[in-house]
N, C-alpha and C positions, 0 to 999 in steps of 0.2 A: 396402843389408841386406834390403826389401824382395822383389826380383830372388832373391836367395840364401835368403830363408826360402820363397818361392814352389816354389823349387826342392828345397830341402829337403825339404817336405811332398810332392811332386809324387813325388819318387824313392820314399821309405822310408813311401807312405802306407797300404800295408799292414800296417807295425809299427805309425804312429799308430792306426791304425783300431782294430786288435786292443789297442792301448793305450786309446783311448776306451771300448771297450765293457768291457776290465777295471775302468778308473776308476768307469764308469756303477753296474755291480753292487756296485761295492765302496761309493761314496760312496751307492746306495740303502740300504744294508743299513744300513748307521751312522744316517743321516736315520730310519731306522724305528725304532730303538733310542732315538736321543735325542727324538723325538716320542712314542712312548709314556713314556718317562720323564719329561719334561713336561709331559706332563699328568696322572700320577699326579702325581708333585709339588704341579702346582696343587689337581686334587683333593684329596688328603688335606689341604694348609693350607685350604681353602675348608671342606670337611668339619669339620676338627677347631676350625675357629674358631666353628661352631655348636655344638659340644659343652662342656659347662663339668663342673665338680666340683661334686658336689652332695652339700651337707650336712644331712641332716635332724636336725630338733631337736626337741624337748617342745612340744607347743603351750602348756603352761604354765610356759615359759623366763621367765626372770626378765629384767628390762631392763637389769639389769650383765655377766650370764651374756651375753646376746645381742650388748651390745658386745665382751665380751672377743674373742669366737667370731668377729667383725666382722673385728676386728684384728690379730686371727692370720692369718685369712685374706690382710687384707690386704698382709699380711707375706711371703708364698711369693713365689719367684720369678716375677716376668714376668706379675702378675696385671694384669689393663688392668680389672676392674669386679668388685664383690660388692655384689651385692642379695640383698634378703630376698624371698622369696615367700609371702604371707600366703594364710591358708585360703579366704578369698573370690576372692583371683587363681586358687588350684588349680581352683576351685570356676567359673569363667567357663571356664575351658581346658579340664572335663571337657565343658563345656555344650558348647562347641564340635565335641568330639570327639563325643559321642553325641548330636548335633542331630537325628538321625534316628531314633533310639532315645530317648528320654526316660526311659523305665519300666527303663531298665538303675540311672539314679542313682537314682530313688524306693526302692531295695532298698539301697542305701549308706547307712552310717552317717557323714554329712556332718560331723556334731562331731569325727570321730575322721581325720579330711582332715589329711595330714601338712602342716607348715610349714618350708618350707628356705632355706639359704643357695644360691644361684645364683653360682658365681665363674668368669667368665671370662678365658682368659689371653690375652695378647697372641702367641703362639705355641704351640699346643699340644703340638706334636710336640719342640721341642725343650727345652719345661717341665716336661715329663710327669715325666723320671727326677730334675731335680732336686725339686720338689715332692711327688714319692712319699713319699721320707724324711721328711717332716713331717708325711705324713697322720696315722700315728699317733698324733702329741701329740695331734693335734687333736680325733682322735676321743675322747680321754681326756678333755678340756675337759668343765664341766659342764652339761647339757642338750643335751648331741650324741648324738643315737642313733646313727647311721651317715654313713659317708662313703662316697660312690660314685664312681665315675670310672670312662670306657668305654677304659679302660688297656689291656685286652687288645684290644679293636678297634681302636684307635689303633694299638695298637703293631703287630701283622701287617701292616696298611695300610703303616705305616712301613717294617717290614722288609721289605715287598715293592718300596717303593720303592728304597729303597737296596738292595736285590739287582737290580734293573733299571738302576741307575746303576753298580753296579760291574761288570755284563755289559755295560755301553756301555762304559767304560773298556778293560776289558780285550780286547774285539771291537774297539775303534778301536785298540789298541796291535798286534794281532793282524794285522787285515786293511790297516793301513798299511804293516806292516812286511810283510808278505806280496806287495802292491803295489808297493814300493819295489823290492823283491827281483825282479818280473818286468818289471817297468820297465827295471831295470838293466841284464838279459838282452836286451831286446828293443832295445836302445840299441846293446849291444855289439854285437850281428851287426849293426844299421844301422851300426855304424863298420865293422864288417869287410867289408858289402858295398863301401864306399867307399875302402876301404884304397888301394889303388892313386891314387886324387885327391885324400887326405890325404897319402901322401908326396911327389909331387909338391908339394902347397902347401909342404909344410915345408920344403923343397930349396929353395921359392923364396923361404923367411925366414915365412910365416905361422907364427904364433903358436898356442898352443892354445887360449888364449883368442880368437881369430878366429875355429876353426874351428867352439869348441862354440856360437858365438854364435844361431845360426841354431836350433841344438838347444834351446839353456836356450828361448828366443821359443815355439817352438813347441809347448815341452813346458808351457810356459804357457797357452798356446791350448788344449792338448786337455785341460788340466788345467781350465780355468775352464769350456770348454764342457761339459766331462762332467760336470760341478755342477751346467751350467745345464741338463741333460739330466734329470739325477738329480732337479732339483725338479719338473721336468716329469710326471716317470714315480709321482712321489712325491703331487702334486698330485691327479693322475687316483686313485691308492688313496684318498688323503682322503676323496673325493667317495664314492669305492666304501663306504668303513667309516660314513661319516656315513649315506647311508642306507641301510645295514645293521640300525646302530643306532637308529635314527629310532622310535621308539613304542615299541622293545623292553622298557624297564623304565616302565611308565606311573607309579609310584610315584617314578621316580629322572628330576630333567631332567640328563642328561648331555651335552656337546657337546666334541666335541673343537675343542682350542685350538690355533692354527696358532704356532709357533713366530716369535719376535718378526724381525720384516725386518733388524734392523740383524745377528742373529746368522747370517742366511743371507747377506746382502752380502757379509760377513767373511769366512762360509765358504765362497762361490765364489772369493772373491781367494784365501784359505788354500790352497784346494786349488790353485790355478794354481800359486801360489809353491812350493808342497809339489811339484808335478810339475818344476818348473823347477828346482828345487836337486837333485832328484836327478837329472834330466838334468845339471844340469852334473857333480856328484859322478860320475856314470859315464863322462862324457866327461874327465872328469879324471883317473881311476883307469886308462882303457885307456891312455893317452898315459905313464902313471907305468911 
């Protein structure tokens, strides 16, 4: 088997090198889209968890009204925590913000500082649509002044992540379909090149499975090798992106997150199996 595999790779080295180049390019593009989507998704989840639904209430609110508002907020879908932020806490935060310009606080009427409920969701992107339907009812409760939620910002970011996800899915289908088509043509030409040898083997009783076995194994090796090379190229690209974004946004500590290793390992094996499957189908189609 190893001798036949080596003979197959040596005889059709040009075809397999072309297949390798095409697969490296295709897998690299797919990796880039997956990497961008994965980081956008993680960043949106991380940022969304730091944002909360803010319900401003009157400083003179009664205890029973405060309890009613808190109970209604806890009843919203996906609520993780409901916390009342008092005036003294707001003042402490303002002191931290204006610690280098304390004169700003002297011009403020501290007696009119807002009191508000801070509501944190388990998954704000998921629970945004569900909670939004009940917000007008909460805004009409006694003692509630205004309800604020960063839905426009979160909505845009969520839509961007979903757009990248759809582009990744569509590009995967298109690239994999094109790759399968090109691989099929290359394998067909390699079989035509070995037509006389195949006819002799067939006359001697060789089955299509026996003839296709070296090509299937070669396809798996080429596919797995292409995936590994694509990972190497992508690692270099990620290093460049890390250096490019280092210190670009002083107010935002954004770091690229690597794709999980289990997915990368599965991806290498999956590309190898995909290549082997295309090789097997192409050989079967040729004999049919």
